[in-house]
N, C-alpha and C positions, 0 to 999 in steps of 0.2 A: 559327338557326345551325345547320352541318352538325353529322355525331358528330364528323367529325375534328377542327373547331373547337371541340366540347364535351369531347375529350379533351387537347386542349393548356392551355383552362384549367383544368382537372383537373389537367394536369402542372404546371402552375405554382402551383397552392394547397401542391402536394407539395410543391417546389421552396420556395418557401418556408415550410414547416413542418419545412423541413430545418434542422442546427445550423450556426452560421455556421463557414466555413471553406471548406477546397481543397476536398472532396468536393459541397459546394453550389454554387461556382462551375462548377464541372466540368460538373453536371448545371443551370447554369443556360445556360452557353454552348449546350452540346445542345438544349437548348428555345430558344435565340435564331435558329438555324441552320432547326430548323422552322417557328417563327413565320412568319422572314422568310419562309419559302416556298410557306407559306398564302395572304400577301400581305393579313392584318384587319389595319388599321392601330391599332383600338383595342388588340388584343392587344399588337400591336408597342409600342407606346406604353407598356401596363401593364406587360408583360416588363422593360422598359430601364428603368424607376422603380425598379423591384422591384430591378433588376440594381444602379443603385447603392448600394442600403442592402447590397445582399452583397459587391459588391467593397471598399465603406468596413469595413465590419465582417468581412469574412473575410481582411483582411491584404494587400488587393490593391487600395489606394486608388489608385491610376494610372486602373485599368482604370475606374473612376466616372466620370472625366475626359471619355469618349467618350460613356457614357450618358446623364450629365447635359446634356451642350450639344446632344445628337441631342432627346433628351424638352423641353430649353426651346426649340428654334429649332422641333420640332415645332409646341409651345404657341403660336406667335407667328404661324407659317406661316399656319394654316388654324384656328381655334380651333372645338372641339366642346364637343358636354356631357359626354365623359369626360374633357376636358381640364379643365372647369372645377371637376368633381370631385376633381381632383388638383394644383388650384392652391395649396391649404395646404401640402400636400407638398411640390411643386417649389419654394418658398418656402423651406423648410426646408431642404433640400437647399445652398441657396445654402451655408449653414454650414458642413455637409460640403466645400464646393470651397473656402474661405478654410479650411480648418485642412489641407486636402491639399495644397493648390496653396502655404503654407508650407513643408513640410515635402520639397520638391524642389528645391536649386541652380538647376539646369536652366532653372526656371520662372522667368523675368525678374520681379521686384515689382513692375512697374508692371501686368503680368496679373495679380496680387492683386489689385491698387488699385480696377482698373476691374472685377473682377467683385464690390468692395464699394460700388464705386457704383452698380451695378445693383442691386442685390441693397436699396441703398437704396431708390434710383427706387421699385421696385416694391413695396417696403413701403409708402413713401407712399401709393404711388397706389391700392393696398387697406388702406389706413385705417387699420394694423396700426401697435402702438411700434416703436420705433426702438433701443429697450432690448438689442435681438440684434445689431443693426448696430455701436452702439458697444461692444457685447462685444469683438464681431469687428475693429475698429479698433483697441482696443485688445492684443489679441495680437500684431497686426503690430506696432505699435508696443515692443513688448517682449522679442518675436523679434529685433529688431535693434538692438536696446539703446540705445531713445531714452527714457529715464526720464520726460522733461518730460513728451514728448507721452502715453507709459503712463500717467500718473500723471492726464492731462487725459482723456481718455477710460475710464478705470475713474470717474471722478466722475461723466462725466456717465454711463455704463454702470448705476453705485449709486443713482440718482437717477430714469432715465426707468421710468417704470412700466412693469411686467411685461404679459404678453397672452400669447397661446395658441400665440405663435411664440417664445416665452424658450425656455432650456435647462431642462428638468427640477427639480426642487428642490434635488436633488444634486448636477447637474452645474455652476449656475449656481456653488452656493456653493463646490466643488470648484477651478475658477478663481482664484477672492475666495481660497482658503486657501493656495493656490501662490503669489499675490502677496504676500500679506501676510506666508507663510514666508521669502521672498527676501528681499523688505527689513525683514525680522529682527523681524516683529511676531509672537511666537512663541505668546506667551497669546493675544493675539487671533484668530490663524488657528482655537485650538482651542475658545475660547468661540465661535467662530461657526459651527464644525461640530457642538460637544455639540447642541442641536434639531434641525441635521437630521438625525445618525444614531437620534436617538429618535424619529422618523416614520418612514413607511413606506416605502421604497424600491424599484422595481422597475426601473428602468431600467436597459438592460441592461449598462451602464458603471457601473453600481452595487449597492452601496456599495463594490467592489475601488476605484475612483476615486479616492473623498474618502477611503476610510482607505488609501492608499498616501499620497498628499498628505499624509497627516497625519503620518506617521512619525516626521518631521524636529521636526516642532513638538511632539510627544508627547517626544521626549528632551530636547530642549531645556527643557522646561516640567516635566523628572521624573517623568510619569510611562511609566514602565519599562513596568506590566505592559498598558498600553494600547498601548503601542507594544506590544508584543508582540503579546498579541493580533490587533490591526489586519494585521501583518506576515501571519499567520500564516492567518487569514479573506482579506485582499484576496489574499496568493501563489495559495493554493489555487481561485479562486474564478477567475485569471488565466492559472495555470500551461499550459494549453492551447487558449490562443488565440494567434495567430501576432500579431495585431491589437495584444495590447497588449505588445509585446519593449519598445518604451520605457520601459512603467509596470516592466517587469519586469528592467529595470537598475536602475532603483532600489532594489528589493528586494535586488540584488547588492550596491550599494552602500549599503545596511542593514546589511545581514551585516558585511559591511568593516569599517564605521564604531562595531558594535557590537561588533566582536572576537571573531566566528564567521569564521575563514577558512573553517575549513573547512567548512560550510555555504556559505558566497559561491562556494566553487571548486566544489563543488557544484552550483550553480545555474547559472555559467559552462558545466560539461560538460553539463548538460541542455539549455540551447537556443544551446549555439553554432551548430549547424548551421542555428538560424533564421537568422543575417547573414549565408549564402546567400540566402535567398529574405525576408530583410526589407522590411517594407510600405511602407518609407522612406527614404533619408538619413539620414532624423531621428532618426529612432528607430536605424537603424546604428550612428550616430555615439553616441548618448547610453550606448545597450550597450555597447560596443565599447570605452568609454571605463571606464564602471565594471565590465565583465570585467578589463580590464588591468589597474586598480588594485587590484584583488581579487588575483590573480594574483600581485600583487610584494609579497603579503604572506604567502605561503608558501614553505616550500622552493623553489627556483628550480630544483631538478631533477627533481623530483616531472612526473610526465607526467598531460596532460589527453587524453582520447580524443576525438578529431576524426571524424567520421562521415566517410564518401565524397561527394563533390562530384566533380562533369560537370569539373573541371579538376584534381583530386587524388586521390590512393585514403586513405581511412581509415587512421588512424595515431595512434601517442601521443606526443604533443607536448610535449617540457619546455615547465614552465608560464614561464621566464623570457625564453626566445624566443618564446610566444605573446602574454606581454604584452607584449614589444616590436611585434609585429607587428600587434595590437589598437591599442595608441597610436598608432603611425602609421596607420594606416585612420582613425582617430577624429579626429586630426589634420588628415589631407588632406582629410575630408569637411566638416569645419570652415571650411579654408581657403575652400573653395568654395562655402559661404554663405556666407562675410565678403565673397568676390570680387562674389558677387549684391548683398549687400545694402549695399556700400561702409563697413563697419564691424569693429570684432574683435570683438568681442561676443560669437560664438562660440568663438571659437578661446581667447578669456577662459573661458569655461564651462567649456569641455573642458578647459584646463589644469589649473584646478582639479577638477575630476573627478579626473583623472589622479594626483592629487597629495593623496587621499584616503587617510587613514589611520585605525585605531584609536583614538579618544577616550573618557574618560574611564575609567567602570569597566566592567568584560564584562559583560555584559547577556546572559544563558542565555537560546538562543530554541529549542534542539531539543526536541522532545518523546523521544528516546529516548537523550538523553545529560545525565548530572547533575550535570557541571560541565564545564567546560573541561578537555579531557584533555590532559595534559602527559605526552610520551613521558621513558621515565625514562630520564637517561644511563648510560652503560658505566660496568659494574661498580656499579651502585648496585641496592639491593633493592627489587623494584615493592610499594608500602606496599596493604594491605588497600582503603584509601580511606573515604571517607564515614562511619565509622566503624559502630558495630554498632546495626542497624538492628532487632534483634529482643530477646528474651529469651535465658537459659540453656536454658528448657524446661525439661525434669523434672530435669533432674542440675545437681550444682554442677559451675561450674567448672574443669578439672582444673589443678591448678598448671601452671606451665611449668616444665621443668628448671632445678635450679639453678646458677648463676652455675657456671664453670670457675674453680675456685682452682688454680693450676699451680704448683708447691711451686719455691722459687727456685733449692734443694739437687735437685731430683728426674733421678734418672738415667735412661736408653736406656731402660730396661726400662720402670720407674715409671710415664714417659710412656704407652708404649706400652699398660700397664694400664690407663689413665686413657682412652685414647682408644677402646682397644677397649670397656669399660664405657660409653663415650657413646654408641657405635656400637648397644651391646645395646640399649638406652633409647630406640634412635631419636633421638638429639639431632645432626642431621648438623651446626650449629653447631658443636655441641661439639665432636665428634669434629673438625671441620677445624680449630679454633683447637690445640686441643692438639697437631694433626698438625704444624701452624706453628711452633709452640715447639720440637717434638722436630726439625724439620729446620733453624730457627736457631741450635739449640746442635750438634746432635751430626749433621748432611747433612758427609759428607766427613770426618769424626773416627775412623777406622777401628774402628766397631763391630764385633760379634763378628758371621760369618754368620746366627746365630738371629736373633740380632736386626736384621739387613739382611731375611732372610725373613721377618718381622715387617711391617715397612713396606713389604714390597711387597704382601704382603696385605690390610694396610691402606689401601695404593695405590687398591685397588678398590675399595673399603669408600666411599674417599672421592671419588669419580666416581658421584654417583647421579643425576646428568642423562640423560637419555633419549638425548640428541646425545653422550654422554659414555660410552656402553655398548661400543662398539669400543674404548674407549683402554682400559676397563677387561676386559674379554677381554682383551687384551694385560697388563696388570698381573699377572691371575691367572694365566695361562700363565707369568710369569716367576718367581710367587710356588711356582708346582705344583714348578716346576724345582729352584727354589732349595729347599725341603721334600726335594724326592728324594736330591738332591746330600745331604743332613745325614742321609738314613735315615728322617728322623718322617712311619713312615706314616700316622699318627692327622692329622695338620696336612695332609699330601700330601692324604687323603682329606677333608677338611673345604673345601679349595681345589677341589678336583675339582666338588665338588658344588654349587659355588655355581660355578665356570667354566660346569657343565651347566645350570646355569639364565641363565646372562647369556643361552647360545649357544642357548637355546628364547625369549628374549622378544627378541634381535636377529632370530627368525625364518628368518635364514638355516642354521644349521645345527641347525634344531629336533631333529630326530633323534637327531644324538649328543648334544647337552644332555641329552636325555631317556637316555641310555645311559650318560653320565655321574654324572649325579644318580643314577640307580639301582643303580648300579655303587659310587658311593661309599657309598649305605645299607647297601649289604649288605654292605661291608667294616664300614663303624661301627658294623652291628649284633653285630658278632665283636671290635673292638678299641674303640669309644669307650664312654663311661658312659652314663647314663641321657639327659641331656642332650642330649649329641650324636647318640647315637640317634633321640633326637624330633625335634631340629633337620635330618638329616638325611630324614627322611619328611618332613619338613613342604617340603622342599625337591623331593624329588618330584614331592610335588603341584604347587608350582608349576609346574614345567615338564609336567605335564599339562594345566595351566589355561593355558598358552599357549598349547596344542591345542584346547585346547576339549574335552577330551574329559573332561568332569565325572565323568561314575561313576567313573574308575578314580581319580581324583583324591579323591575322597571315600573312595574305600577304603585309598588311600594317607595320607590323614588319622584315620582311626579307628584306626592304627599308632599312632600319636600317643596318649600318655596326657594327660588334660584337664589336669592340673597342668603340662604342658610339662616333664614331666623334672623338676621341680623347681623350673623357669625361668617365674616370673608371665610375664616379658614376651614369653618364647617360646609360652604359654599364649596369648597376647593375641592375639600374632601369629594363631597357628591356630586361634583363636576367629575371626579376621577372614575367613582364608581357608575357613574354613567357612561362613561367611556369603555368599562371592562364588561359591561352587561349587554349594550349596543355592540359591541366585539363579539360576546358569545351568543348574539343573537344572528352574528354575519347581516347586519344594517349597515353594509359598509359606508355609505354617503354619509347617513348620520351621524357614525363614528367619527368619522373625522371631525365634523365640526364639532362635536361635542368634545374630542380631544382639544381640540381650537379654543374651545371655552376654558379647559381642564389649563392647557399650557399655558395660558394671557395669567391667568390663577395664578398658578406659581409662579413667574414671575415675576409679577407685581407683589406677591408676598413672601419671597424668598424662600420656595418650600423646596430644595435642590430634589430630593426622592421623589415627591410627587411629582415636580415637572418629569423629571427624566424618567418615569414612568409613565406619565401623561404621553412624552416623545415617543417612546418604545411603540404602545401600543397604537398611535396615530401612525408611525413606520411600517408599523403589521397592518394596517389596514388602508395605504396606503396604493393610487393605482398605477401612479407613474414611480420607479425605482427612485430617479435622482429627489423627491420628496423624502422618499423614503432615508436617502444619505442623510440630508438636511436635517430631517428629523431626529437623527440619532448622532450627531454633531453635537446638537444642542444638547442629549444628553448625557453624552460625556463631560459634555461641560462640568456639568453640575451634579452628578450621580455621586453617591455617595461609593464606598468600596465594594460594599459588598454588591452592586449593583452592575460593577464596570463590567463582568464577565457577559450578561444576556446584552446590555448595549455595546459591547464588541460583536459578540456575534448576532444581534439583528443587524448593522449595521453592515458586517462582512456579508449578510442572505442579502440586501439590498443591492450592493456594490456587485453580487456576483448577477442581480437579477439586469444590473447596466451595463453589463458587459466590459466592468472592469476589476476582472480577477488577481489580478497583478497587484492591487490596494486590498484586496478582500483578505489576500494572503496574509497581511500585517495587523489585521484585526483578528485571525481566528488565532495566527500565531501566538500573538499578546493573551487572549482569549485564555490559549492551553498554559501560558507560563502563570496565569494568576490561579488557573484551577491546579497546577503539581505545586505550588507555593502555599497554597492551603489546603493540601491535601482533599480536595474534593473530587472525590468520583466523576464521574463525565469526560473526564479529559480524552480517553479513548474516541470516543463518541465526534468529538471535537477535531482529533488531530485526521480522523476520517473526512470530515467535512474538508481539514485542510489539506490534504492531499488530494482533493477533487478539484480545489483551487488551485491547488499548484499546476495539477493537469489541465486544466484548462487555459491559464497561463503559459503553455507551454514551458513548463521547467519541469519536466518529465525525473529527472533524476531526483530533485527533492521529493516529488511524489512520490514517487515510488519509496524513495529513505520514510515517508510518515506513514505514508498506505502500509509498511510493514510495520511500523510501528502503532498504529491503529490495530491492527489484526491480531497484534497479539494480546495487546489491554481487550479488546472486545473478546477473545477468548479467557480471559483472565476472570470476567466478569461474567461468564454464560452465557453471553448475548452471540447466539450463534449465527441467527439468522442474517444478523447487523454486519459481524465478521464475517458470513459469506458471501453479503453483497459487495462489502469492501474489498474479499480477494478477489472478485469480478471485476471492479477499478482498476486495482492495480495487475489484474493481466493485460487488460487495456494497456496500461501504463508502460510496462513490459512488452507488449508488444512495438507501442509507440519508438522504448527506445531499442528494439531489434533484439531485444534480451527472448526468445522463440522457444527456447526449453525452461524457462523459470514461468513463464505465460503457460507455457503447457502443463506442469505440472500443479499450477493452483488449478487451473480448468480441471484437468483431474482431480483433483480431492473436492473443489466443487461437484461433481458428477456423483462423487461417493456420498458425501454430504444428502444430496437431495436423492438419496434411495428410499424413499418413502409414498407411497401411491397417491397424493395429495402432490407430489412434488414433480409428476414425473412428465408435465410440458416445462418446465424452469430445467430438469434433466437434461432432455432429451434437446435445447435449446445451446446448452454449456458442451455437448456429445457434438453440436453442431457447430459451434462457434472454435472448438480444439480443431476438429476436419477442416473449418475454413482455414486457420492458422499453416495448419502444417499442410496443405495443398498450396497458400502461398508461398511457403517457405519451401518446393518442388520436392515435397517428403510423401509421395502420392502413396504409396502403400499403406503407408500407418493413416492418412487421411481416408483414405477407403474404409478401412476400417472401424473410424470414428461415424463417419456418415451412415454406415451399417449398423451400428449402436443407437446411433440417434434414432435413426428412421425405425427402429423396434422399440423406441420409447415411445415416440408421437402411437405408433399402432396402439402402444397400451395405452395409452392415455385418449384414446378415442381422436384423432388431429387427421384424417388422411389425405388430406393438401401439404399438409406440413411432412408426413410419409413421404410423399413424393417425392418434392424436393431432393428430402434426404438421397432418397434413392438413386435419383437423377444425378448427385451431386457423386454418389458412387461411383456411379456406372462411368463420372468423367474422369475421376481418380483412378480409378481400376487402369481405364484408357493408357491412359500416361503413367502408368506406371510399367506400361507395356506385358501388361497381365491380359493380354485380349479374350483368352477364354472366360475370364470372369466377368470380363464387362462386358461380352454377349449375357452370361448367367444375368449380372445385373439388371441389362436392358429386359430381361423377361419380367424379372419384379415389377419392372417398372410400368411393363405393357399390363400387365395385370392388376395392379392399381391402378392405370391411368383409366383402363377400361371403367372398373366399379365408376370410377368419377365422373366419364362421360355419360355414364346412362342417364345422369338428370336434367331432363329439358331446362329446367331453371337453374342455369350456369353462373356462379356468382364471376364475376373478371377476374378475381385473383384464381377460379378454377382454370374458366379458359387460358390464361398468361400460361399458368403450370403445368395444363396438358400440352401446349404449343411446345415451351421448353423442354419437355420432357419427348415429344416428337424428335426434336432437332437432335436431342444429345443419342437416344435412338439410333440418328440417321447416322449419327459421326463415328458410333461405335460399329457399325455395321458397313461403313464405307471403308474403316480402318481393316474389318475383315471382310476386305474384299470380295463384299455383298452389296457393290453400287446403286443397283438397278431396286433391293428392297429397301435401302436407303432413301431413293428418291420418292417410291409408293408411298413413305410415311410422312413426307413432307407436305403433298396433296394439299392446298387449300389453308395449312398454316398461315403463309403468311397474312390471307384475307382476316384469317381470322385474329392476329395480334393486332392488325390497325383499326380494328371492329371496337378496340376499346383502347385506342388511340396508344400502341406499344409501337411505332415508327421506323425506333432504330431495330427493338428485335426482328421484325419483319424485315426489315433491308439484310440486317445480317441472315436469315435464309435463305432469303433471295438470291445472297451470292454464293451460300453454300449449292444451295440447289443449280445454279449454273456451273459449279463444278462439278457434282454430279452427272449433267448432262453430259460435260467436257468428256470426262472420264466413260461416258455411254456411247461416244462419236458419235453427238448427234449438237453439233456445233450450232448449226443456224438457229437452232431453239434456243442455246446457250446467249448465241448474239442479240436475239430479240429479249429474249429477259435484261439479258445484263446490260442492253440499252437503255430500258426503261428504268431499268433501277439505278443506273448512273445519274439520270436527271433528276431523280428526287434527291439525292444524298448532296451534303456541300463538300466542295472538293479540294484535296488534299487531305479530305478525314480517311480514315484510317481503312473504313469498309468500301469508299470510295476506292482507294490505293487499290484494295484488294479486287474490285468490281472489275476496274480496267484493266489488271495486269489478267484478269481471266478473260474480257473481251479480246486481249490481244490476242491472247492463244485462239478462239474462238476464231476468229478472223483468218487468222493463220492456218487455221485446218480448213477453211475455206478457201486458201489459194488467193487471199485477199492480204498481202502482207504489205503493202505502199501504206493500205488505211490502219492496218495492227501498228505499225512504225509512227502512224500517227498519233494514231492513241496515247501511244506509248511516249510519243514526246509533249504531247499537249499536258501527261499525266505526271510528265518527269519519272518515267520508270526506266531502268534499266534493259536493256536486251536483254 
């Protein structure tokens, strides 16, 4: 075999180890061109045999028709030994062909029957069971809707003995479960699947295929938890595989049926562009019908993002319009199948799928929502939702403001006094109730100018929401003008100060706002009583707080008496403002003390919102996470609906800091639900936090689900930096789940996103991480490529130590990939980098460490290249340098390697001396100790001291 052919066989092995999908298909087709040019019949046959599998599982089964036909003709034309070795695999491929041919309406049904007949003839000739043949005849009958023939072939399939050409122990029952479910025998379907799921399924299609098939049987037999878990597990496994588009349609339909319309819409949007490259018309038909039904369950005006394709730009498409388009697509494809089959069966199936609606009780599926969010109708108050899940902490729950009692004979001034009293006590609802009664009785009733001015002043107070600030500003200006016309300088200055605060809050005229607040405070120092003077300086502090001028704000608050000028409600507000200012100044101990004062006053006065705010600031400033959780518990006990989200989030973060991630999950999920219920932006950021909490809690499946949602949401918001950080978290979750290829896909996308010059170090880190994933998965050739790309990025970023590490890892990966010459070339690059770093006499420990490991990597590569003398030479002094930086384990590792090289060079006495010293410093039973003992025994054998060698083996429990 020539060197060129050896290289092609190596590339074929690498292609075979790649994940199924477009990348593997592209690599295979590139290899096929090289193989055909090499004119090697065996290599051409084996490559095309591999190609059939690659096309089927990679989502392009139509291409498998060509490779299968070529291999079958080659097999029949001139049988060779390599053909005989592939005979069983070729017979297995007949099953792929029958499955695929049914899914393309342009292929005549007679062609499928002919392939089945040829399959039966070959199975009989080889003495194989016809069990698989009967199964595939059943599948053809079922596809065309011939119920009688399907039942006949099903019986034969079930009664014919299995053999090694039968489908696996998961795939055979999957088709059986589907047939039982289609014929209404749901309990039988579940009973059949249970022992299968209890066993070990390691087929490429399992367990996700059988779990997907069980979704409806689980629902119909009341097994909601099993249905939910099956959906999560199966969809997670197939969500990145184009070949599974048909089954993904099943999951869209499942979400629709269970009342999870938003979740179904999310799946449609995630996979919609797959229709442009669907693996088969049948898969496209199935997904389009399920997607259309899902879209009809949401507000038709909602838009679905559709990615660009060759014949259209990217666009947001209204759900109703897209539903109609997909329904037309599904119906047209069904008509093509029926024309081919001579039946109406596929059109009937599509019509049924298009009519899918939610049935029965809602089944919660989301790992990020606690219930099905129902947006509030206009004019309603959003409820806190879910009830209070925690206790009131270390404080009693403050009483709610007493209900407003409006005397029937109250006059206008009496009502305005009552309204002002409610405002003063921070009872916004009470304020509005009283003012509504005033307006009903006295609006347009010819009240006095002073009363009208007061009503204008309270109009500004009535407008308490952020969106109403501009209107509140105008109301204050009108009240100010009215008081000046009346000559009431005190009230005019009070309103001036409030106007200043509103302008500062709005941010547009912050300088004017501070000036107005300060001028009013100076005037009220002359004209007002203790309470008015205190309130005026509090307003100055508020204006300064808006500008984040914390030191000046604290000075303004220091001018306010601790008792609020005799007003306990003002004292409570000032105490809270002091907490917020000290928090801004990052004076944590004082902040905590001030928070305790504010919390005490809030409890005593029954000011729930103020108390909740003080508790949350206290929680954020707490040193002890347990204290922070307690403060949040108290906040949740009293928080108004608008504060529930920050309270939940603050508590979750405190729980995470306390190492209680499992509890943090509940708070974050409730926060996400509240955000969605209120239509508030930001749920994507909270999902990101929730995904991390699930990850830390070890609930990786849910972490993956929620992180996927977060990435989509962050992308929609244009928050690419945050979306990329969430992708990084998701890649780590995928690794934990053993889902290597999805993790690699995310890391590849991250590397592409981090393509700017400022991002080079981060890009390099991501590439190196991808190399680590591949290396751990024994995909060494690909790992080497990623390490090389990482090294290049580190070089461009000016990080020479990191570059050395990446090149060292590249050398190892090329070594384990069996590409010795490339490994040696990589070592030459490592040596050049190491020489440049070693020239610096003031080496940091990290440089010493990397230079030592680079020497070790070079030694291992050279030893593999049968150059042990050079390998040994480069290790001289390396263990001592490692011990100088206390890297004792690595030093022992290199000592063991040195002993191995000494034995290769036939220097057993030196090896014995070294290995005895090494063994004395290693823990008994450790892997390095076992290696050193094994080498020592070899050295003693080489010295003719077999008794001592046996004693070493016995002492360390080594095999002879």
